[in-house]
VEXDREN-2710 file (C-alpha; in Angstrom, 1 decimal):
% VEXDREN-2710
k/r/px/py/pz
1/THR/112.6/-42.4/32.5
2/GLY/114.3/-41.4/35.6
3/VAL/117.9/-40.1/36.3
4/ASN/120.5/-41.3/33.8
5/THR/124.3/-40.9/33.9
6/LEU/126.2/-39.6/30.9
7/SER/129.9/-40.1/30.5
8/MET/132.2/-39.4/27.5
9/HIS/135.5/-41.4/26.7
10/LEU/138.2/-41.0/24.2
11/PHE/140.1/-44.2/23.5
12/LYS/138.6/-45.6/26.7
13/THR/139.9/-42.6/28.6
14/GLN/137.2/-40.6/30.4
15/LEU/137.3/-37.1/29.3
16/SER/135.2/-35.4/32.0
17/LYS/133.0/-35.9/34.9
18/GLU/129.8/-37.8/34.6
19/ILE/126.6/-35.8/33.7
20/LEU/123.3/-36.6/35.4
21/THR/120.3/-36.3/33.0
22/THR/116.6/-36.6/33.9
23/ILE/114.3/-38.3/31.4
24/TYR/110.5/-37.5/31.6
25/SER/107.5/-39.4/30.2
26/PRO/105.8/-37.6/27.3
27/ALA/102.6/-35.5/27.9
28/SER/99.4/-37.5/28.2
29/SER/96.1/-36.4/26.6
30/ARG/94.3/-38.1/29.5
31/TYR/95.9/-35.8/32.1
32/SER/96.7/-32.6/30.2
33/SER/94.2/-29.9/30.9
34/VAL/92.8/-26.5/29.9
35/GLU/92.9/-23.6/32.4
36/SER/92.4/-19.9/32.6
37/VAL/89.9/-19.8/29.7
38/SER/89.3/-16.1/28.9
39/ILE/86.8/-15.8/26.1
40/GLY/86.3/-12.2/25.0
41/LYS/83.8/-10.5/22.7
42/VAL/83.6/-10.3/18.9
43/ASN/86.8/-8.9/17.3
44/LYS/88.6/-9.1/20.7
45/GLU/91.5/-11.4/21.4
46/SER/90.6/-14.5/23.4
47/ARG/93.1/-16.8/25.1
48/PHE/93.5/-19.7/27.5
49/LYS/96.3/-21.9/29.0
50/ILE/97.1/-25.6/28.2
51/ILE/98.9/-27.6/31.0
52/ALA/100.9/-30.6/29.8
53/ARG/100.9/-33.5/32.3
54/ASP/102.4/-37.0/32.2
55/GLU/100.7/-40.3/32.8
56/LYS/100.9/-39.8/36.5
57/GLY/99.3/-36.4/36.3
58/ASN/102.5/-34.6/37.0
59/LYS/103.0/-31.3/35.3
60/LEU/105.9/-31.5/32.8
61/PRO/108.7/-28.9/33.5
62/LEU/109.6/-28.5/29.8
63/GLY/107.9/-27.9/26.5
64/GLY/108.1/-29.5/23.1
65/ASP/104.7/-31.1/22.9
66/ILE/102.5/-30.5/19.9
67/PHE/98.9/-29.2/20.7
68/GLN/96.3/-28.2/18.1
69/VAL/93.4/-26.0/19.1
70/LYS/90.2/-25.6/17.0
71/ILE/87.0/-23.5/17.8
72/VAL/83.8/-24.5/16.0
73/GLY/80.7/-22.3/16.0
74/GLU/79.3/-19.7/13.5
75/GLU/82.8/-19.9/12.1
76/VAL/85.7/-22.4/12.4
77/ILE/89.0/-21.0/13.9
78/ASP/92.4/-22.6/14.3
79/ALA/94.0/-20.9/17.3
80/LYS/97.7/-20.1/17.5
81/VAL/99.5/-22.1/20.2
82/PHE/102.7/-20.7/21.9
83/ASP/105.0/-22.9/23.9
84/ASN/106.3/-21.4/27.1
85/ASN/108.9/-24.3/27.5
86/ASN/107.8/-25.0/31.0
87/GLY/104.9/-27.4/30.3
88/GLU/102.5/-24.5/29.7
89/TYR/101.1/-23.4/26.4
90/ILE/99.0/-20.3/25.5
91/ALA/96.3/-20.5/22.8
92/ILE/95.2/-17.2/21.2
93/PHE/92.4/-16.6/18.7
94/THR/90.1/-13.6/17.6
95/PRO/86.4/-14.5/16.9
96/SER/84.5/-12.3/14.3
97/LYS/80.9/-13.5/15.0
98/PRO/78.9/-13.9/18.1
99/SER/78.0/-17.5/18.6
100/LEU/77.7/-20.5/20.9
101/SER/81.1/-22.2/20.0
102/THR/82.9/-25.4/21.0
103/LEU/86.5/-25.7/22.1
104/PHE/88.6/-28.7/20.8
105/VAL/92.2/-29.3/22.0
106/TYR/94.2/-32.1/20.5
107/LEU/97.6/-33.6/21.7
108/ARG/99.3/-35.4/18.9
109/GLY/95.9/-35.8/17.1
110/THR/94.1/-37.1/20.3
111/LEU/91.4/-35.0/22.0
112/ILE/92.5/-34.3/25.6
113/GLN/90.2/-35.5/28.3
114/GLY/87.4/-33.2/29.4
115/LEU/86.9/-31.6/26.0
116/PRO/85.2/-30.4/24.0
117/ILE/83.6/-27.7/26.1
118/PRO/81.0/-25.1/24.9
119/PHE/81.5/-21.3/25.4
120/TYR/79.8/-18.1/24.2
121/VAL/81.3/-15.4/22.0
122/TYR/79.5/-12.3/23.0
123/PRO/78.6/-9.4/20.6
124/ASP/80.6/-6.2/21.1
125/CYS/77.6/-4.4/22.8
126/SER/75.3/-4.6/25.7
127/ILE/72.1/-6.5/25.1
128/ARG/68.7/-6.1/26.7
129/CYS/65.7/-8.4/26.3
130/GLU/62.1/-7.5/25.5
131/TYR/59.2/-9.9/25.8
132/SER/55.7/-9.9/24.3
133/GLY/52.8/-12.4/23.8
134/ILE/50.1/-13.8/25.9
135/GLY/52.1/-17.0/26.5
136/LEU/54.2/-15.1/29.0
137/GLN/51.2/-14.9/31.3
138/GLU/49.0/-17.9/30.7
139/GLY/48.5/-21.0/28.7
140/VAL/45.7/-23.5/28.0
141/ILE/46.2/-27.2/28.5
142/ASN/46.8/-29.2/25.3
143/ARG/47.1/-25.9/23.4
144/THR/50.4/-24.6/22.0
145/SER/51.3/-21.2/23.6
146/THR/53.8/-18.8/22.2
147/PHE/55.6/-15.6/23.1
148/THR/58.4/-13.5/21.5
149/ILE/61.8/-12.4/22.8
150/THR/63.5/-9.5/21.1
151/LEU/67.2/-8.6/21.7
152/LYS/68.2/-5.0/21.3
153/ASP/71.4/-2.9/22.0
154/GLU/71.7/0.4/23.8
155/LYS/70.7/2.2/20.6
156/ASN/67.4/0.2/20.4
157/ASN/68.7/-1.6/17.4
158/LEU/68.1/-5.3/16.9
159/VAL/71.1/-7.5/17.6
160/ASP/71.9/-10.3/15.3
161/VAL/73.0/-13.2/17.5
162/PRO/72.6/-17.0/17.1
163/ASN/70.1/-18.9/19.2
164/VAL/71.8/-18.3/22.6
165/LEU/68.6/-18.3/24.6
166/LYS/67.4/-20.9/27.0
167/VAL/63.9/-21.0/28.5
168/VAL/63.2/-23.0/31.6
169/PHE/59.7/-23.6/33.2
170/LEU/60.0/-24.4/37.0
171/GLY/57.1/-26.2/38.5
172/GLU/55.7/-29.4/39.9
173/ARG/55.7/-31.1/36.5
174/PRO/58.3/-30.8/33.8
175/LEU/57.4/-28.6/30.8
176/SER/59.6/-28.5/27.7
177/SER/59.9/-25.6/25.3
178/SER/61.5/-24.7/22.0
179/VAL/63.2/-21.5/20.8
180/THR/63.1/-20.6/17.1
181/LYS/64.9/-17.7/15.5
182/LEU/62.5/-15.7/13.4
183/GLY/64.8/-13.0/12.2
184/VAL/67.5/-10.6/13.3
185/GLY/67.2/-10.4/17.1
186/ILE/63.7/-12.0/17.2
187/PHE/63.0/-15.4/18.7
188/GLU/59.8/-17.3/19.2
189/VAL/59.2/-19.6/22.2
190/ARG/56.6/-22.3/22.0
191/TYR/55.4/-24.7/24.7
192/LEU/52.6/-27.2/25.1
193/PRO/51.3/-27.5/28.7
194/THR/49.4/-30.7/29.7
195/PHE/48.5/-29.9/33.3
196/ILE/46.6/-27.1/35.1
197/THR/49.3/-25.6/37.3
198/GLN/51.5/-22.6/37.7
199/TYR/55.1/-22.3/36.5
200/GLN/57.9/-19.9/37.0
201/LEU/59.5/-18.9/33.7
202/VAL/63.2/-18.1/33.6
203/ILE/64.9/-16.9/30.5
204/TYR/68.6/-17.3/30.1
205/LEU/70.8/-15.3/27.7
206/TYR/74.4/-16.6/27.2
207/GLY/73.8/-18.8/30.2
208/GLN/72.7/-15.9/32.5
209/PRO/69.2/-15.1/33.7
210/THR/67.7/-12.0/32.0
211/GLY/65.6/-11.0/35.0
212/ARG/63.3/-12.2/37.7
213/PRO/61.2/-15.3/37.1
214/LEU/57.7/-14.8/35.6
215/ASN/54.6/-16.5/36.8
216/VAL/52.7/-18.4/34.0
217/ASN/49.3/-19.8/34.8
218/ILE/48.0/-22.9/32.9
219/ARG/44.2/-22.9/32.7
220/ALA/41.7/-25.3/31.3
221/PHE/39.8/-24.7/28.0
222/PRO/36.4/-23.1/28.7
223/ARG/33.2/-25.1/28.4
224/LEU/30.5/-23.5/26.3
225/LYS/27.1/-22.9/27.9
226/ALA/25.4/-20.6/25.5
227/PHE/26.1/-18.2/22.6
228/LYS/24.4/-15.0/21.4
229/LEU/24.2/-13.7/17.8
230/ASP/24.0/-10.1/16.6
231/GLY/23.5/-8.9/13.1
232/SER/21.3/-9.8/10.1
233/GLY/24.1/-12.0/8.6
234/SER/23.2/-14.7/11.1
235/ARG/19.8/-15.0/9.5
236/LEU/20.1/-13.8/5.9
237/GLY/22.8/-13.2/3.4
238/ILE/23.2/-12.5/-0.3
239/VAL/25.0/-14.9/-2.6
240/ASN/28.5/-13.7/-3.6
241/ARG/28.3/-10.9/-1.1
242/ARG/30.2/-10.5/2.2
243/VAL/28.1/-11.8/5.1
244/THR/28.9/-10.7/8.6
245/PHE/27.5/-11.2/12.1
246/ASP/28.8/-11.1/15.7
247/VAL/28.8/-14.0/18.1
248/SER/29.5/-13.9/21.8
249/LEU/30.1/-17.1/23.9
250/THR/29.3/-17.8/27.6
251/ASP/30.9/-20.5/29.7
252/THR/29.3/-22.6/32.4
253/GLN/29.8/-19.9/35.0
254/ASP/27.9/-17.4/32.8
255/LYS/31.1/-15.5/32.1
256/PRO/32.1/-14.4/28.6
257/ILE/34.6/-16.7/26.9
258/ILE/37.5/-14.6/25.7
259/PHE/39.9/-16.4/23.4
260/LYS/43.6/-15.5/23.2
261/PRO/44.8/-15.1/19.6
262/SER/48.2/-16.5/20.4
263/ILE/46.8/-19.5/22.3
264/ASP/43.4/-20.2/20.9
265/ASP/43.1/-20.9/17.1
266/LEU/39.6/-19.7/16.6
267/SER/38.1/-20.6/13.2
268/PHE/34.8/-21.5/11.5
269/PHE/33.6/-23.6/8.6
270/ALA/30.6/-22.8/6.4
271/TYR/28.9/-25.4/4.2
272/SER/25.6/-25.4/2.3
273/ALA/22.9/-28.1/1.8
274/ALA/24.1/-28.3/-1.8
275/GLY/27.6/-29.4/-0.8
276/SER/29.4/-26.1/-1.2
277/SER/31.8/-25.0/1.5
278/VAL/33.9/-21.9/2.2
279/PHE/36.2/-20.5/4.9
280/GLY/36.3/-17.0/6.2
281/LYS/37.9/-14.9/8.8
282/ILE/37.2/-14.0/12.5
283/ILE/37.7/-10.5/13.8
284/THR/38.2/-10.2/17.6
285/LYS/36.3/-7.4/19.3
286/PRO/36.4/-6.3/23.0
287/ASN/34.5/-8.1/25.7
288/GLY/34.5/-11.5/24.1
289/VAL/32.7/-10.5/20.9
290/TYR/33.8/-12.1/17.6
291/THR/32.8/-10.9/14.0
292/ILE/32.3/-13.7/11.5
293/GLU/33.0/-12.7/7.8
294/TRP/32.5/-15.0/4.8
295/ILE/31.2/-15.0/1.2
296/PRO/28.6/-17.7/0.3
297/THR/28.8/-19.1/-3.2
298/CYS/25.3/-20.4/-3.8
299/VAL/21.7/-19.8/-2.8
300/GLY/20.1/-21.9/0.0
301/GLU/20.5/-22.8/3.6
302/TRP/24.0/-22.8/5.0
303/THR/25.5/-24.0/8.3
304/VAL/28.3/-22.1/10.0
305/SER/30.2/-24.1/12.7
306/LEU/32.6/-22.6/15.2
307/TYR/35.9/-24.3/16.1
308/CYS/38.8/-23.7/18.4
309/ASN/42.0/-25.4/17.8
310/LYS/40.2/-27.6/15.3
311/GLN/37.7/-28.8/18.0
312/PHE/34.0/-28.1/17.5
313/MET/32.7/-25.5/20.0
314/GLY/29.1/-26.7/19.8
315/VAL/28.0/-23.6/17.8
316/ASN/26.0/-24.1/14.6
317/ILE/24.4/-21.1/12.9
318/LYS/22.1/-21.5/10.0
319/PRO/21.7/-18.4/7.8
320/LYS/19.6/-18.4/4.6
321/ILE/21.4/-17.1/1.5
322/ILE/19.2/-15.4/-1.0
323/GLU/19.6/-14.2/-4.6
324/ALA/21.4/-11.0/-5.3
325/PRO/19.6/-7.9/-6.7
326/ASN/18.8/-7.8/-10.4
327/PRO/19.3/-4.3/-11.9
328/ASP/16.5/-5.0/-14.4
329/PHE/14.0/-5.2/-11.5
330/CYS/15.3/-2.6/-9.1
331/THR/12.9/0.4/-8.8
332/VAL/12.9/4.0/-7.9
333/VAL/10.1/5.6/-5.7
334/GLY/9.4/9.2/-5.0
335/LEU/11.3/10.8/-7.8
336/VAL/9.2/14.0/-8.1
337/LYS/9.6/17.6/-9.2
338/THR/10.9/20.1/-6.6
339/VAL/12.0/23.7/-6.3
340/VAL/15.5/25.2/-6.5
341/GLY/17.3/25.2/-3.1
342/ASN/15.0/22.6/-1.6
343/GLU/16.3/19.1/-0.7
344/ALA/15.0/16.5/-3.1
345/ARG/14.6/12.9/-2.0
346/PHE/13.8/9.6/-3.5
347/LYS/14.2/5.9/-2.7
348/ILE/15.8/3.0/-4.5
349/GLU/14.4/-0.5/-3.8
350/SER/16.7/-3.4/-4.5
351/ARG/14.8/-6.4/-6.0
352/ASN/15.7/-9.8/-7.3
353/SER/14.9/-11.4/-10.6
354/LYS/11.5/-12.4/-9.2
355/GLY/10.6/-8.7/-8.4
356/GLU/10.8/-9.4/-4.7
357/LYS/12.3/-6.6/-2.5
358/LEU/15.4/-7.8/-0.7
359/PRO/15.2/-7.6/3.1
360/LEU/18.9/-6.8/3.4
361/GLY/21.2/-3.8/2.7
362/GLY/24.8/-3.5/1.9
363/GLU/24.5/-3.2/-1.9
364/THR/26.4/-0.6/-4.0
365/PHE/24.4/1.8/-6.1
366/ASN/26.3/4.4/-8.2
367/LEU/24.4/7.6/-9.1
368/ASN/25.2/10.5/-11.5
369/ILE/22.9/13.5/-11.2
370/THR/23.5/16.0/-14.1
371/HIS/21.8/19.2/-15.1
372/GLU/21.1/19.7/-18.8
373/ASN/24.0/22.2/-19.0
374/GLY/26.4/19.5/-17.9
375/VAL/26.8/20.4/-14.2
376/THR/27.0/17.4/-11.9
377/ILE/25.2/17.7/-8.5
378/PRO/26.5/16.0/-5.4
379/TYR/24.3/13.6/-3.5
380/SER/24.2/11.4/-0.4
381/ILE/22.8/7.8/-0.1
382/ARG/21.6/6.1/3.1
383/ASP/21.3/2.4/3.5
384/THR/18.5/1.4/5.8
385/ASN/19.6/-2.3/5.8
386/ASN/16.2/-3.5/4.6
387/GLY/16.6/-3.3/0.8
388/GLU/15.8/0.4/0.7
389/TYR/18.3/3.2/-0.1
390/PHE/17.4/6.8/0.4
391/VAL/19.0/9.4/-1.9
392/SER/19.0/13.1/-1.1
393/TRP/20.3/16.0/-3.2
394/THR/19.8/19.8/-3.4
395/PRO/19.4/21.3/-6.9
396/SER/21.0/24.7/-7.3
397/ILE/19.5/25.8/-10.7
398/SER/16.2/25.1/-12.3
399/GLY/15.8/23.0/-15.4
400/LYS/15.9/19.4/-16.5
401/TYR/18.1/16.9/-14.6
402/SER/19.1/13.4/-15.7
403/ILE/19.6/10.9/-12.9
404/SER/21.6/7.8/-13.8
405/ILE/21.4/4.9/-11.3
406/CYS/23.6/1.8/-11.7
407/TYR/23.9/-1.3/-9.7
408/TYR/27.6/-2.3/-9.7
409/TYR/27.9/-0.1/-12.9
410/ILE/24.9/-1.8/-14.6
411/PRO/22.0/0.6/-15.2
412/ILE/18.8/-0.3/-13.3
413/LYS/15.4/-0.4/-14.9
414/ASN/14.4/2.8/-16.7
415/SER/17.7/4.5/-15.9
416/PRO/18.5/7.4/-16.6
417/PHE/15.5/9.2/-15.1
418/THR/14.4/12.7/-15.9
419/VAL/13.2/15.2/-13.2
420/TYR/12.4/18.9/-13.6
421/ILE/13.3/21.5/-11.0
422/THR/11.2/24.7/-11.0
423/PRO/12.4/28.1/-9.9
424/SER/9.3/28.7/-7.6
425/SER/7.0/26.5/-5.6
426/SER/3.9/28.7/-6.2
427/MET/4.4/29.0/-9.9
428/ARG/1.4/28.9/-12.2
429/CYS/0.9/29.3/-15.9
430/VAL/-1.6/31.6/-17.5
431/ALA/-2.4/31.2/-21.2
432/GLY/-4.2/33.6/-23.6
433/GLY/-4.4/34.5/-27.2
434/ARG/-6.9/33.7/-30.0
435/GLY/-4.9/30.7/-30.9
436/ILE/-6.2/28.7/-27.9
437/GLN/-9.8/28.8/-29.3
438/SER/-9.8/29.4/-33.0
439/GLY/-7.7/29.8/-36.1
440/LYS/-7.8/30.3/-39.8
441/VAL/-6.4/28.0/-42.5
442/ASP/-2.9/29.1/-43.6
443/ARG/-3.0/32.0/-41.1
444/LEU/-0.7/32.2/-38.1
445/SER/-2.4/31.5/-34.7
446/PHE/-0.8/32.9/-31.5
447/VAL/-0.8/31.6/-28.0
448/ASP/0.6/33.7/-25.2
449/PHE/1.9/32.4/-21.8
450/LYS/2.7/34.1/-18.6
451/ILE/4.5/32.4/-15.7
452/LEU/3.4/34.0/-12.4
453/ASP/4.0/33.4/-8.7
454/SER/1.6/33.9/-5.9
455/ASN/2.2/37.7/-6.0
456/GLN/1.3/37.8/-9.7
457/THR/4.9/38.6/-10.5
458/LEU/6.5/37.1/-13.7
459/VAL/8.8/34.2/-12.9
460/PRO/11.9/34.0/-15.2
461/ILE/12.2/30.5/-16.7
462/ASP/14.2/28.7/-19.3
463/SER/11.7/29.1/-22.3
464/HIS/12.6/25.6/-23.7
465/HIS/11.0/24.1/-20.5
466/LEU/7.6/25.4/-21.7
467/VAL/6.4/23.2/-24.6
468/LEU/3.3/23.6/-26.7
469/ASP/1.9/20.7/-28.7
470/VAL/-0.6/21.3/-31.5
471/LEU/-2.3/18.1/-32.8
472/ASP/-4.7/17.6/-35.7
473/SER/-7.6/15.2/-35.7
474/ASN/-5.2/12.4/-36.6
475/ASN/-3.1/13.1/-33.6
476/THR/-0.2/14.4/-35.8
477/LYS/1.8/17.3/-34.5
478/ILE/2.1/20.4/-36.6
479/PRO/5.1/22.7/-36.4
480/CYS/5.0/25.3/-33.6
481/SER/7.6/28.0/-33.0
482/GLN/8.4/29.9/-29.7
483/ARG/9.5/33.4/-29.0
484/LEU/10.6/34.7/-25.6
485/LEU/8.9/38.2/-25.2
486/ALA/10.2/38.9/-21.7
487/PRO/11.4/36.8/-18.7
488/GLY/8.4/34.7/-17.8
489/GLN/6.5/35.6/-20.9
490/VAL/6.5/33.4/-24.0
491/LYS/4.6/33.5/-27.3
492/PHE/3.9/30.5/-29.5
493/GLU/2.7/30.5/-33.1
494/TYR/1.5/27.8/-35.4
495/ARG/-0.3/27.6/-38.8
496/PRO/-3.3/25.3/-39.3
497/THR/-3.3/23.7/-42.7
498/ASP/-6.9/22.7/-43.3
499/ILE/-10.4/23.1/-41.8
500/GLN/-10.8/20.8/-38.9
501/ASN/-10.6/20.7/-35.1
502/TYR/-7.1/21.0/-33.6
503/PHE/-6.1/20.2/-30.0
504/ILE/-3.4/22.0/-28.1
505/ASN/-1.7/21.0/-24.9
506/ALA/1.2/22.6/-23.0
507/ARG/3.9/21.3/-20.5
508/LEU/5.8/23.4/-18.1
509/TYR/8.8/21.6/-16.6
510/GLY/7.3/18.3/-17.6
511/ASP/3.9/19.0/-16.0
512/THR/0.7/19.4/-18.1
513/VAL/-0.6/23.0/-18.0
514/PHE/-4.2/22.3/-19.0
515/ARG/-6.5/19.8/-17.3
516/GLN/-7.4/18.5/-20.7
517/PRO/-6.4/19.4/-24.3
518/LEU/-8.0/22.6/-25.6
519/LYS/-10.0/22.3/-28.8
520/VAL/-9.2/24.9/-31.5
521/VAL/-11.8/25.4/-34.2
522/VAL/-10.2/26.2/-37.5
523/THR/-12.3/27.8/-40.3
524/GLN/-11.8/29.3/-43.7
525/PRO/-10.2/32.9/-43.5
526/PRO/-12.3/35.9/-44.8
527/PRO/-11.9/36.8/-48.5
528/LEU/-8.7/38.5/-49.5
529/VAL/-8.8/42.3/-50.0
530/PRO/-7.8/43.0/-53.6
531/VAL/-5.2/45.7/-53.9
532/SER/-3.8/47.0/-57.2
533/LEU/-0.6/49.0/-57.1
534/PRO/0.7/51.0/-60.1
535/GLY/4.2/49.6/-60.0
536/VAL/7.0/48.1/-58.0
537/GLY/8.0/50.4/-55.1
538/SER/4.5/51.6/-54.5
539/GLU/3.6/52.3/-50.9
540/LEU/0.6/50.8/-49.3
541/CYS/-1.1/52.4/-46.3
542/VAL/-3.5/50.4/-44.2
543/ASN/-5.5/52.5/-41.7
544/PHE/-7.0/51.1/-38.6
545/THR/-9.0/52.4/-35.6
546/VAL/-8.8/51.0/-32.1
547/HIS/-11.5/51.7/-29.5
548/ILE/-9.7/51.0/-26.1
549/PRO/-9.8/53.3/-23.1
550/GLY/-6.4/54.4/-21.9
551/ASN/-3.4/56.1/-23.3
552/PHE/-1.1/54.1/-25.7
553/GLU/2.0/54.9/-27.6
554/ALA/3.2/53.7/-30.9
555/SER/5.7/51.4/-29.2
556/ASP/2.8/49.5/-27.6
557/PHE/1.7/48.3/-31.1
558/GLU/3.3/45.9/-33.4
559/ALA/2.6/45.1/-37.1
560/ARG/3.8/41.9/-38.6
561/ILE/3.5/41.3/-42.4
562/GLU/4.0/38.0/-44.2
563/GLY/4.3/37.9/-47.9
564/PRO/6.1/36.4/-50.9
565/THR/9.1/38.7/-50.0
566/ASN/10.3/40.2/-46.8
567/VAL/9.0/43.7/-46.3
568/THR/9.6/46.4/-43.6
569/SER/6.7/48.1/-42.1
570/LYS/6.2/51.3/-40.2
571/LEU/3.4/52.0/-37.7
572/VAL/2.0/55.5/-37.1
573/LEU/-0.4/56.2/-34.2
574/ASN/-2.8/59.2/-34.1
575/ASN/-4.2/60.8/-31.0
576/ASP/-7.8/59.8/-31.9
577/GLY/-7.1/56.1/-31.6
578/SER/-6.5/55.6/-35.3
579/GLY/-3.3/54.5/-36.8
580/SER/-1.6/53.4/-40.0
581/VAL/0.7/50.6/-41.2
582/LEU/2.9/51.6/-44.1
583/PHE/4.9/49.1/-46.1
584/THR/6.1/48.7/-49.7
585/PRO/5.6/45.3/-51.3
586/SER/8.2/44.4/-54.0
587/SER/6.2/41.8/-55.9
588/SER/2.7/40.6/-56.6
589/GLY/1.2/38.0/-54.2
590/VAL/-0.7/37.5/-51.0
591/TYR/0.3/39.5/-47.9
592/ILE/-1.0/38.9/-44.4
593/LEU/-1.1/41.7/-41.9
594/TYR/-1.1/40.8/-38.1
595/LEU/-1.7/43.6/-35.6
596/PHE/-0.6/43.4/-31.9
597/LEU/-1.2/45.6/-28.9
598/ARG/1.3/44.9/-26.1
599/ASN/2.0/41.4/-27.6
600/GLN/-1.7/40.5/-27.8
601/GLU/-3.2/40.0/-31.2
602/LEU/-5.9/42.7/-31.9
603/LYS/-8.0/41.0/-34.6
604/GLU/-8.1/38.3/-37.1
605/PRO/-5.3/38.7/-39.7
606/THR/-6.2/40.7/-42.8
607/GLY/-5.3/39.1/-46.1
608/LEU/-4.3/41.4/-49.0
609/ASP/-4.2/40.1/-52.6
610/ILE/-1.7/42.6/-54.0
611/THR/-1.2/43.0/-57.8
612/ILE/1.8/45.0/-59.0
613/GLN/1.1/46.7/-62.3
614/SER/3.4/48.5/-64.7
615/GLY/3.6/52.3/-64.2
616/ASP/5.1/54.8/-61.9
617/PRO/5.0/54.1/-58.1
618/ALA/2.1/55.5/-56.2
619/SER/0.4/55.3/-52.8
620/VAL/-2.7/53.3/-52.1
621/THR/-4.7/53.6/-48.9
622/ILE/-7.2/51.0/-47.5
623/ARG/-9.1/50.8/-44.2
624/ILE/-9.8/47.8/-42.0
625/ASN/-12.7/47.5/-39.6
626/PRO/-12.4/49.0/-36.1
627/VAL/-11.2/46.6/-33.3
628/GLN/-12.9/46.2/-30.0
629/TYR/-10.3/44.9/-27.4
630/GLN/-10.6/44.0/-23.7
631/LEU/-7.4/44.5/-21.7
632/ASP/-8.1/41.4/-19.6
633/HIS/-8.6/39.2/-22.6
END
């Protein structure tokens, strides 16, 4: 190094003047430096200057040295280096991802002194920080506290950046923290204080503070003085059913203990005397009230212990878990008949397999109330939390209803139930006719019913809800037919088969009409009246006389004839109270004539033993005895 003289000779003859040449030491990695670092944003050109210096630290006035530049971060970039031939070199690169990167500069493979150096590559947008979490305000000693930092751009979109955040707690004692990236633009900060004090929290983004320091108070964990329980679940519960109750805690200063979800890990553990154990969940309510929810798995006494951050709080609750309801023992009370339009009510009692009524509510009973015509009626059910469930519903039409009750879709005892709904509350049934007192063997007996209200007005009913049972001495039912004469007026007819006492009973909408069954004395009918007709097609005229005050028309009377073949009759009424029944039998045999006035039977049926002889048709007239009839019969 230094100044050298250069001379050129040809055959020892100097050709020109001497040339002075300065020789410099090569660039040194120890003294070369990086200056004017200008790091831009994503997708923007970044550059910096490299100064080549010799071993004495002097800047070299010429170029020619070989520098290599590498940027390592979210991506690895080899920068382009341009030689200015004056000892200065320009490195240029374009980052494509925001990151915390590191700059490496090598001279002939040796890292120059003072490097590597970190730097930030900023996203191509402005960033604002949002904070959330109780850990921003306070913490509890020896409890991990957390809060969240969210990074957003000017359009309120989350910004995807690497972990370029730094959190510093300034105070009397050091406090370390960690920052974890949870997702795009979302970071969680965790710290564990060990002293009761106050810190100033400073958050840095890309090395710059994001705002004014925040005050964070570190408090001690509260000491329990007493606790209060609310809810039946703290005393009783049902196996395999959700059990809930509320608990509130008081500290030594008689203030409610309010746990912070992000700081205090509140939990409980339930175990039984039989060794079973379960976990559940805690729901935080306002004013320091906490709801405990869990599902016991066996019957017996359980213990529920409350913990915070896995430390026992000194709270032990001992509920008794009892057997679940058994649908085969559940009962229904108060299911009675009511009137259309009125609210009907009844009660369901939940009972266990021992028949004991449960003292708790919360069970599920499914009902289906259906009219006989298929219409489903809505209902409401009210849980009184003492094992009783009150059901109310309003029938819209009269008739028979089926009420199906299931416990968790299993029918309870005696389900489905039947209840009748009547059209009127003052409805009464009036029975009449000879058939309620006496009858004749092989002769039809008639029983008439009228359904009246308090104003003696006929009440229209569905006739099939009026049932007549006729029993012989062996308690065997004999056939009985029904005919609706008018709305609210029904006629029954039956035929005794032998001489004995029969008993009849009637039910209207499921209720018994008579206080006790009525006895019907059945006797032998009077002898048949022999009638001889000359031939088939002969007309028979049966005359009768009725002694009843008042005016009647032929339409008030009805004649009914039973015989070996169907016949058509005609009734003629005279002005003197006499009348005639005309009919033409088509074959020999026994014919029975029944005579009615305004649907009431006038006299015992007349039996005619008709013989059809050969010969031309002719007319035969017979007379039956006069009939005395009371209108109020």
